[in-house]
N, C-alpha and C positions, 0 to 999 in steps of 0.2 A: 504494500500500500504506500509506503514511504517512497519507494522508487517511482511509482506512478505520479505521485504528487511532485517529486523532484523533476521529472521529465516534463510535466505540464507547466510547472513554474519556469523551467528553463526555456521552453518554447514560447511562453508569454514574454519573457525577457528579450529573447531574440526578435520577436515580432515588434516589440516596442522600440528596440534598437534600429530596426530597418525603417520603421515609421519616422523616427527622429532623423535618420540619415536622409530620407527623401525630403523631409521638410527643410533641412539645412541646405541641401543641394539647390532647391528652388528658391529659397529665401533671398539669396543675394541677387538673383536675376529679377525676381519679383519686386524687390525694393528699388532696384535701379530703374525699372520701368515706371513704378509709381512716382518716384521723385522726378523723373523726366516729364511725365504727363502733368503732374501738379505744377511744376515750374512753368511749363508752356501754357497751362491754363491761366496762371497769373499774368503771363505776358498778354494773353488774349483779352483778359479783363481790362487791361490798360489801354486797349485800342479804342479809338473814337468811332471809326467806321468799319463796317464789315461788308465784304463782298457777298454777292448773292450765294447762298448755300453754306456759308461759313458758320453762321450762328447755329444752324441745325446740326452741323458736324460737331461743333463744340458741345452742344447739348447731349448728343449721342456719346461723345467722349466722356463727359462728366457722369452720365448715367452708368456707363459700363465700368468706370473707375470705382464708383460707389458700390456697384454689384460685386466687383472683384474684392474689395475690402471686406464686404460682408461674407463672401465665400471663404476668404482667408481666416476670418474669425471663427467660421464654422469648421475649420480644419479640412477644407476641401481644396488642397493646395494646387493640384494640377489644373483644376477648373478655374481657380482664382488666377493662376498664371496665364492661362489662355484668354480669360476675359480681360486681364490687364493688357495683354498683347493686342486684343481687339480695340481697346481704348486708345492705345498708342497709334494704331492704324487710322482711327478716326481723327486723331489729332494731326497726323501726317497729312491727311486729306484736307483738313481745315487750313493748315499752313500752306499747302500747295495752292489752294484757292486764293489765299491772301497774296502769295508770291506772284502768281500769274496775274492777278489784278493789279498789283503794284507795278509789275513790269509793263503791263499794258498802258497804265496811266503815265508812266515815265516816257514811253514812246510818243504819246499823243501831245 
């Protein structure tokens, strides 16, 4: 009986170790994306004018970032990382819209 309990306890310890390792692996990448998106959202809030479509991309970005943070808090790390990547893609689209609009207005 003691051997069975020792094996079960050892298995639980190993599972917890792997779970912690997966979280640690993703945490650096996740935090980097979150900091990047948050800083670019601050940049966007400082703008006076928005080209067509940029505001909706920023809303999508902010919504996905909030969702990613909730998922991370619920210990759903892979899904949180993927959602944070989607938020970063939405921010990239918003910045592309701003850049193309800026270039167009500079040529005119």
